[in-house]
BAVEX-359250 format. One record per residue (C-alpha): residue number from 1; x, y, z. Coordinates in steps of 0.02 Angstrom, whole numbers, plus 50000, padded with zeros to 5 digits. Layout:
N
(pafi NUM; (X; Y; Z))
...
This chain:
415
(pafi 1; (55790; 56442; 53149))
(pafi 2; (55949; 56438; 53278))
(pafi 3; (55952; 56528; 53449))
(pafi 4; (56093; 56594; 53543))
(pafi 5; (55990; 56576; 53700))
(pafi 6; (56014; 56457; 53846))
(pafi 7; (55842; 56353; 53840))
(pafi 8; (55748; 56300; 54003))
(pafi 9; (55635; 56148; 53964))
(pafi 10; (55497; 56076; 54042))
(pafi 11; (55409; 55895; 54020))
(pafi 12; (55240; 55962; 54045))
(pafi 13; (55144; 55790; 54012))
(pafi 14; (55194; 55609; 53949))
(pafi 15; (55038; 55507; 53879))
(pafi 16; (55007; 55376; 53991))
(pafi 17; (55075; 55451; 54145))
(pafi 18; (55002; 55628; 54162))
(pafi 19; (55078; 55655; 54320))
(pafi 20; (55249; 55667; 54244))
(pafi 21; (55344; 55822; 54239))
(pafi 22; (55540; 55859; 54225))
(pafi 23; (55631; 56011; 54214))
(pafi 24; (55797; 56068; 54146))
(pafi 25; (55926; 56196; 54077))
(pafi 26; (55997; 56162; 53919))
(pafi 27; (56155; 56275; 53880))
(pafi 28; (56177; 56390; 53730))
(pafi 29; (56282; 56289; 53612))
(pafi 30; (56147; 56138; 53625))
(pafi 31; (56001; 56273; 53607))
(pafi 32; (55946; 56218; 53429))
(pafi 33; (55747; 56215; 53367))
(pafi 34; (55792; 56071; 53279))
(pafi 35; (55837; 55873; 53287))
(pafi 36; (56002; 55922; 53385))
(pafi 37; (55873; 56023; 53521))
(pafi 38; (55769; 55863; 53532))
(pafi 39; (55911; 55744; 53561))
(pafi 40; (55976; 55858; 53704))
(pafi 41; (55791; 55859; 53754))
(pafi 42; (55780; 55666; 53791))
(pafi 43; (55948; 55664; 53848))
(pafi 44; (55918; 55758; 53975))
(pafi 45; (55745; 55675; 54029))
(pafi 46; (55694; 55531; 54113))
(pafi 47; (55571; 55503; 53936))
(pafi 48; (55746; 55466; 53831))
(pafi 49; (55711; 55279; 53916))
(pafi 50; (55526; 55264; 53888))
(pafi 51; (55438; 55131; 53816))
(pafi 52; (55358; 55147; 53622))
(pafi 53; (55237; 55024; 53696))
(pafi 54; (55187; 55119; 53834))
(pafi 55; (55216; 55312; 53779))
(pafi 56; (55187; 55379; 53578))
(pafi 57; (55181; 55558; 53637))
(pafi 58; (55256; 55684; 53735))
(pafi 59; (55214; 55881; 53770))
(pafi 60; (55368; 55984; 53777))
(pafi 61; (55363; 56154; 53847))
(pafi 62; (55525; 56241; 53804))
(pafi 63; (55550; 56420; 53873))
(pafi 64; (55687; 56537; 53805))
(pafi 65; (55790; 56687; 53889))
(pafi 66; (55930; 56801; 53861))
(pafi 67; (56062; 56677; 53939))
(pafi 68; (56196; 56685; 53836))
(pafi 69; (56176; 56881; 53829))
(pafi 70; (56263; 56881; 54010))
(pafi 71; (56424; 56772; 53936))
(pafi 72; (56369; 56629; 54012))
(pafi 73; (56435; 56462; 53944))
(pafi 74; (56362; 56329; 54085))
(pafi 75; (56209; 56335; 54205))
(pafi 76; (56224; 56322; 54374))
(pafi 77; (56115; 56361; 54508))
(pafi 78; (56182; 56527; 54566))
(pafi 79; (56147; 56576; 54379))
(pafi 80; (55970; 56506; 54368))
(pafi 81; (55928; 56608; 54517))
(pafi 82; (56007; 56733; 54443))
(pafi 83; (55888; 56780; 54272))
(pafi 84; (55720; 56705; 54347))
(pafi 85; (55663; 56877; 54339))
(pafi 86; (55700; 56906; 54164))
(pafi 87; (55575; 56898; 54030))
(pafi 88; (55565; 56746; 53944))
(pafi 89; (55472; 56665; 53800))
(pafi 90; (55381; 56504; 53775))
(pafi 91; (55335; 56395; 53644))
(pafi 92; (55256; 56206; 53617))
(pafi 93; (55373; 56030; 53550))
(pafi 94; (55282; 55881; 53507))
(pafi 95; (55377; 55739; 53513))
(pafi 96; (55330; 55579; 53428))
(pafi 97; (55440; 55423; 53492))
(pafi 98; (55490; 55315; 53377))
(pafi 99; (55475; 55116; 53368))
(pafi 100; (55610; 54997; 53383))
(pafi 101; (55615; 54798; 53363))
(pafi 102; (55643; 54774; 53588))
(pafi 103; (55504; 54650; 53578))
(pafi 104; (55482; 54467; 53521))
(pafi 105; (55321; 54379; 53463))
(pafi 106; (55213; 54291; 53615))
(pafi 107; (55107; 54144; 53569))
(pafi 108; (54934; 54180; 53616))
(pafi 109; (54833; 54005; 53587))
(pafi 110; (54708; 53944; 53699))
(pafi 111; (54692; 53836; 53796))
(pafi 112; (54884; 53741; 53830))
(pafi 113; (54949; 53620; 53777))
(pafi 114; (54922; 53642; 53595))
(pafi 115; (54821; 53488; 53540))
(pafi 116; (54729; 53452; 53365))
(pafi 117; (54654; 53319; 53286))
(pafi 118; (54624; 53261; 53113))
(pafi 119; (54537; 53102; 53008))
(pafi 120; (54661; 53001; 52944))
(pafi 121; (54568; 53010; 52778))
(pafi 122; (54581; 53181; 52780))
(pafi 123; (54601; 53267; 52590))
(pafi 124; (54745; 53380; 52575))
(pafi 125; (54732; 53566; 52624))
(pafi 126; (54641; 53505; 52751))
(pafi 127; (54644; 53654; 52907))
(pafi 128; (54682; 53573; 53062))
(pafi 129; (54773; 53703; 53192))
(pafi 130; (54786; 53914; 53180))
(pafi 131; (54932; 53970; 53274))
(pafi 132; (54922; 54129; 53352))
(pafi 133; (55065; 54277; 53405))
(pafi 134; (55057; 54434; 53473))
(pafi 135; (55209; 54573; 53442))
(pafi 136; (55175; 54727; 53553))
(pafi 137; (55290; 54805; 53452))
(pafi 138; (55216; 54920; 53302))
(pafi 139; (55210; 54928; 53116))
(pafi 140; (55337; 54821; 53018))
(pafi 141; (55427; 54776; 53193))
(pafi 142; (55234; 54701; 53258))
(pafi 143; (55234; 54586; 53097))
(pafi 144; (55221; 54417; 53152))
(pafi 145; (55252; 54273; 53020))
(pafi 146; (55256; 54089; 53067))
(pafi 147; (55363; 53928; 53029))
(pafi 148; (55364; 53754; 53058))
(pafi 149; (55536; 53698; 53132))
(pafi 150; (55520; 53534; 53167))
(pafi 151; (55421; 53355; 53148))
(pafi 152; (55271; 53332; 53063))
(pafi 153; (55356; 53214; 52944))
(pafi 154; (55310; 53310; 52803))
(pafi 155; (55134; 53272; 52814))
(pafi 156; (55094; 53446; 52874))
(pafi 157; (55117; 53644; 52811))
(pafi 158; (55132; 53807; 52895))
(pafi 159; (55050; 53957; 52841))
(pafi 160; (55205; 54094; 52865))
(pafi 161; (55066; 54236; 52849))
(pafi 162; (54916; 54148; 52938))
(pafi 163; (54964; 54033; 53049))
(pafi 164; (54842; 53897; 52983))
(pafi 165; (54921; 53726; 53003))
(pafi 166; (54856; 53636; 52849))
(pafi 167; (54882; 53448; 52784))
(pafi 168; (54993; 53400; 52648))
(pafi 169; (54903; 53266; 52553))
(pafi 170; (55041; 53140; 52624))
(pafi 171; (54953; 52966; 52697))
(pafi 172; (54927; 52972; 52878))
(pafi 173; (54930; 52832; 53015))
(pafi 174; (54769; 52809; 53111))
(pafi 175; (54785; 52857; 53278))
(pafi 176; (54963; 52893; 53269))
(pafi 177; (55028; 53066; 53368))
(pafi 178; (55137; 53184; 53271))
(pafi 179; (55219; 53322; 53369))
(pafi 180; (55269; 53494; 53270))
(pafi 181; (55385; 53604; 53328))
(pafi 182; (55334; 53780; 53264))
(pafi 183; (55402; 53976; 53304))
(pafi 184; (55334; 54135; 53264))
(pafi 185; (55428; 54294; 53226))
(pafi 186; (55428; 54471; 53172))
(pafi 187; (55512; 54549; 53016))
(pafi 188; (55664; 54588; 53101))
(pafi 189; (55694; 54434; 53158))
(pafi 190; (55646; 54427; 53327))
(pafi 191; (55583; 54242; 53382))
(pafi 192; (55471; 54164; 53501))
(pafi 193; (55509; 54020; 53602))
(pafi 194; (55456; 53853; 53512))
(pafi 195; (55285; 53800; 53519))
(pafi 196; (55231; 53592; 53514))
(pafi 197; (55079; 53566; 53446))
(pafi 198; (55015; 53379; 53452))
(pafi 199; (54913; 53306; 53318))
(pafi 200; (54836; 53143; 53341))
(pafi 201; (54759; 53069; 53176))
(pafi 202; (54592; 53019; 53249))
(pafi 203; (54504; 53033; 53409))
(pafi 204; (54570; 53101; 53539))
(pafi 205; (54504; 53121; 53758))
(pafi 206; (54423; 53287; 53781))
(pafi 207; (54548; 53432; 53842))
(pafi 208; (54503; 53554; 53990))
(pafi 209; (54536; 53727; 53962))
(pafi 210; (54663; 53737; 54126))
(pafi 211; (54766; 53602; 54180))
(pafi 212; (54732; 53623; 54367))
(pafi 213; (54607; 53743; 54445))
(pafi 214; (54637; 53840; 54585))
(pafi 215; (54509; 53954; 54676))
(pafi 216; (54459; 54007; 54871))
(pafi 217; (54275; 54017; 54930))
(pafi 218; (54221; 54081; 55098))
(pafi 219; (54151; 53977; 55231))
(pafi 220; (53947; 53978; 55215))
(pafi 221; (53964; 53967; 55057))
(pafi 222; (53781; 53895; 55011))
(pafi 223; (53757; 53728; 54951))
(pafi 224; (53696; 53696; 54778))
(pafi 225; (53801; 53866; 54729))
(pafi 226; (53922; 53866; 54576))
(pafi 227; (54086; 53915; 54615))
(pafi 228; (54165; 53846; 54492))
(pafi 229; (54158; 53785; 54311))
(pafi 230; (54281; 53652; 54226))
(pafi 231; (54223; 53646; 54060))
(pafi 232; (54318; 53556; 53923))
(pafi 233; (54314; 53535; 53740))
(pafi 234; (54287; 53391; 53646))
(pafi 235; (54387; 53378; 53464))
(pafi 236; (54258; 53272; 53396))
(pafi 237; (54117; 53386; 53448))
(pafi 238; (54029; 53280; 53542))
(pafi 239; (53949; 53288; 53717))
(pafi 240; (54050; 53279; 53864))
(pafi 241; (54004; 53227; 54038))
(pafi 242; (54080; 53285; 54210))
(pafi 243; (54114; 53178; 54385))
(pafi 244; (54218; 53183; 54503))
(pafi 245; (54335; 53054; 54531))
(pafi 246; (54412; 53105; 54716))
(pafi 247; (54303; 53203; 54803))
(pafi 248; (54350; 53205; 54990))
(pafi 249; (54209; 53186; 55120))
(pafi 250; (54091; 53175; 54965))
(pafi 251; (54077; 53374; 55008))
(pafi 252; (54063; 53421; 54834))
(pafi 253; (53929; 53402; 54695))
(pafi 254; (53983; 53428; 54498))
(pafi 255; (53839; 53460; 54370))
(pafi 256; (53867; 53297; 54244))
(pafi 257; (53824; 53412; 54071))
(pafi 258; (53890; 53582; 54116))
(pafi 259; (54057; 53550; 54249))
(pafi 260; (53995; 53658; 54386))
(pafi 261; (54037; 53628; 54550))
(pafi 262; (53948; 53655; 54702))
(pafi 263; (53949; 53600; 54894))
(pafi 264; (53844; 53477; 54963))
(pafi 265; (53836; 53578; 55127))
(pafi 266; (53892; 53715; 55209))
(pafi 267; (54086; 53745; 55260))
(pafi 268; (54142; 53803; 55454))
(pafi 269; (54295; 53869; 55434))
(pafi 270; (54332; 53840; 55609))
(pafi 271; (54291; 53658; 55628))
(pafi 272; (54308; 53598; 55444))
(pafi 273; (54478; 53564; 55359))
(pafi 274; (54543; 53722; 55240))
(pafi 275; (54606; 53637; 55091))
(pafi 276; (54535; 53531; 54972))
(pafi 277; (54607; 53431; 54809))
(pafi 278; (54480; 53365; 54674))
(pafi 279; (54513; 53269; 54520))
(pafi 280; (54364; 53298; 54379))
(pafi 281; (54336; 53197; 54238))
(pafi 282; (54281; 53249; 54072))
(pafi 283; (54230; 53089; 53963))
(pafi 284; (54143; 53074; 53816))
(pafi 285; (54067; 52907; 53700))
(pafi 286; (54018; 52787; 53864))
(pafi 287; (54192; 52863; 53953))
(pafi 288; (54285; 52784; 53803))
(pafi 289; (54365; 52941; 53783))
(pafi 290; (54425; 53036; 53972))
(pafi 291; (54540; 53148; 54024))
(pafi 292; (54544; 53225; 54212))
(pafi 293; (54588; 53378; 54306))
(pafi 294; (54652; 53442; 54468))
(pafi 295; (54529; 53586; 54573))
(pafi 296; (54618; 53644; 54727))
(pafi 297; (54489; 53727; 54816))
(pafi 298; (54525; 53841; 54970))
(pafi 299; (54421; 53889; 55119))
(pafi 300; (54440; 54056; 55180))
(pafi 301; (54385; 54125; 55342))
(pafi 302; (54233; 54234; 55355))
(pafi 303; (54207; 54373; 55520))
(pafi 304; (54055; 54267; 55573))
(pafi 305; (54130; 54245; 55772))
(pafi 306; (54114; 54398; 55901))
(pafi 307; (54227; 54432; 56002))
(pafi 308; (54202; 54366; 56168))
(pafi 309; (54254; 54398; 56351))
(pafi 310; (54326; 54263; 56467))
(pafi 311; (54207; 54349; 56597))
(pafi 312; (54052; 54456; 56558))
(pafi 313; (54093; 54584; 56727))
(pafi 314; (54263; 54583; 56799))
(pafi 315; (54265; 54680; 56966))
(pafi 316; (54393; 54720; 57083))
(pafi 317; (54365; 54791; 57265))
(pafi 318; (54464; 54905; 57382))
(pafi 319; (54542; 54999; 57251))
(pafi 320; (54640; 55150; 57350))
(pafi 321; (54575; 55333; 57273))
(pafi 322; (54774; 55372; 57276))
(pafi 323; (54809; 55258; 57150))
(pafi 324; (54913; 55339; 56996))
(pafi 325; (54892; 55342; 56814))
(pafi 326; (55030; 55220; 56799))
(pafi 327; (54930; 55091; 56934))
(pafi 328; (54871; 54919; 56846))
(pafi 329; (54693; 54906; 56917))
(pafi 330; (54631; 54766; 56824))
(pafi 331; (54662; 54640; 56645))
(pafi 332; (54530; 54591; 56551))
(pafi 333; (54548; 54459; 56410))
(pafi 334; (54423; 54418; 56247))
(pafi 335; (54449; 54280; 56107))
(pafi 336; (54387; 54273; 55922))
(pafi 337; (54371; 54104; 55867))
(pafi 338; (54396; 54185; 55670))
(pafi 339; (54583; 54180; 55594))
(pafi 340; (54715; 54309; 55563))
(pafi 341; (54640; 54493; 55553))
(pafi 342; (54468; 54423; 55582))
(pafi 343; (54520; 54354; 55746))
(pafi 344; (54638; 54528; 55804))
(pafi 345; (54563; 54616; 55948))
(pafi 346; (54573; 54789; 55997))
(pafi 347; (54518; 54858; 56153))
(pafi 348; (54433; 55017; 56199))
(pafi 349; (54315; 55103; 56336))
(pafi 350; (54223; 55256; 56318))
(pafi 351; (54233; 55278; 56501))
(pafi 352; (54327; 55445; 56561))
(pafi 353; (54398; 55394; 56703))
(pafi 354; (54503; 55264; 56631))
(pafi 355; (54606; 55190; 56493))
(pafi 356; (54623; 55005; 56429))
(pafi 357; (54798; 54953; 56334))
(pafi 358; (54824; 54851; 56188))
(pafi 359; (54855; 54698; 56306))
(pafi 360; (54668; 54737; 56408))
(pafi 361; (54743; 54792; 56550))
(pafi 362; (54639; 54942; 56645))
(pafi 363; (54724; 55099; 56705))
(pafi 364; (54664; 55252; 56797))
(pafi 365; (54637; 55405; 56676))
(pafi 366; (54647; 55528; 56806))
(pafi 367; (54628; 55547; 56991))
(pafi 368; (54503; 55426; 57083))
(pafi 369; (54388; 55499; 57208))
(pafi 370; (54288; 55382; 57354))
(pafi 371; (54156; 55511; 57361))
(pafi 372; (54070; 55441; 57222))
(pafi 373; (53891; 55357; 57242))
(pafi 374; (53921; 55183; 57340))
(pafi 375; (54089; 55213; 57274))
(pafi 376; (54087; 55116; 57156))
(pafi 377; (54155; 55145; 56966))
(pafi 378; (54067; 55031; 56833))
(pafi 379; (54107; 55049; 56655))
(pafi 380; (54089; 54936; 56469))
(pafi 381; (54241; 54877; 56383))
(pafi 382; (54233; 54826; 56226))
(pafi 383; (54324; 54703; 56120))
(pafi 384; (54329; 54754; 55924))
(pafi 385; (54385; 54624; 55789))
(pafi 386; (54492; 54661; 55644))
(pafi 387; (54365; 54602; 55505))
(pafi 388; (54308; 54732; 55371))
(pafi 389; (54157; 54717; 55458))
(pafi 390; (54193; 54728; 55612))
(pafi 391; (54112; 54628; 55768))
(pafi 392; (54111; 54682; 55947))
(pafi 393; (54098; 54601; 56116))
(pafi 394; (54068; 54674; 56279))
(pafi 395; (54113; 54660; 56466))
(pafi 396; (54063; 54760; 56618))
(pafi 397; (54201; 54805; 56752))
(pafi 398; (54170; 54864; 56928))
(pafi 399; (54299; 54952; 57023))
(pafi 400; (54251; 54973; 57226))
(pafi 401; (54339; 55113; 57284))
(pafi 402; (54441; 55094; 57469))
(pafi 403; (54453; 55275; 57561))
(pafi 404; (54626; 55333; 57611))
(pafi 405; (54622; 55465; 57780))
(pafi 406; (54663; 55613; 57633))
(pafi 407; (54533; 55743; 57694))
(pafi 408; (54569; 55836; 57873))
(pafi 409; (54454; 55854; 57993))
(pafi 410; (54313; 56024; 57973))
(pafi 411; (54244; 56114; 58114))
(pafi 412; (54050; 56112; 58090))
(pafi 413; (54050; 56303; 58141))
(pafi 414; (54200; 56442; 58118))
(pafi 415; (54290; 56438; 58287))
């Protein structure tokens, strides 16, 4: 069907981007309800560059009106406004975004590095390792195959479909390490970076799931409460025993059977160091096979300190009652033994007669009066820290006023 009208196009929703909308007007020469229209829609819209891996369908609302009847060959702002009152007709077009091969396979094996073992007497076709990779593309563009690029001395082969690494039957030399370079590729030829697989024909030490571990724990973490587990895999399927080779100040404990690490005492951020480096050993067969991994522990501050004023009471005598609101009356100061945000202090007062600055300077909020009880202003100032659960310290301020000759004499009786 051919429409001889200009088209107003509105992208009403994009799968995966519900907040996305886009409007534009197509001139009559592009207004065909076929693939030409859809190409024009996409070329005029941001969704033209949408990623298939995030967006599969577009819902477009196409509105057509009699723009061509006015003899307009192009659309400008004036003509848009001129035809806003005309009748418009709406239809919905669903556009499916087709995938292109714009992604290469990515390795997904864990842990890293890629290690395995095999018996030196293993028969042919013995499974040694399983390669795994993922391609974000769809259909044939996302189908992954595996290849042995180099190494192995002909003693191993890779199944291109399953990724299984198996022995070929050639003799294996005991305690020898074989390094295999493997790649994965999709059906269109996009290749992953090469990966190195280490295979030892014999026993090898346990492998930790991570090369290094890093964790942040808050101060005041209870002693004996596990905060990290450092598991290791035994290639011989034997029990693994864990110990600490480096343990600063004997502050940490590790469970020999599980690798759970905890504190031997609570830590105070304000008095203890903040960073610790541990070395964990995993061993089997009475430590004949062992490996080690680093653990970095960072102690973080908790908002456990209350702001404290340098004085509990601040006082000043002889404040003239005629002081202006720009006059600095008194300076208060508080500190917080926490760190960073938890130590940031904001000052407040609930007194309507005074204001306090961010630096703790007190000013009159308006005129002051000597003729008040005891000629004294007494109020509370607060120091509030910036913790997620704020803590507050308080102090008392006393300002004694001085009289100024600002009242004329008055007769007790009219003259």
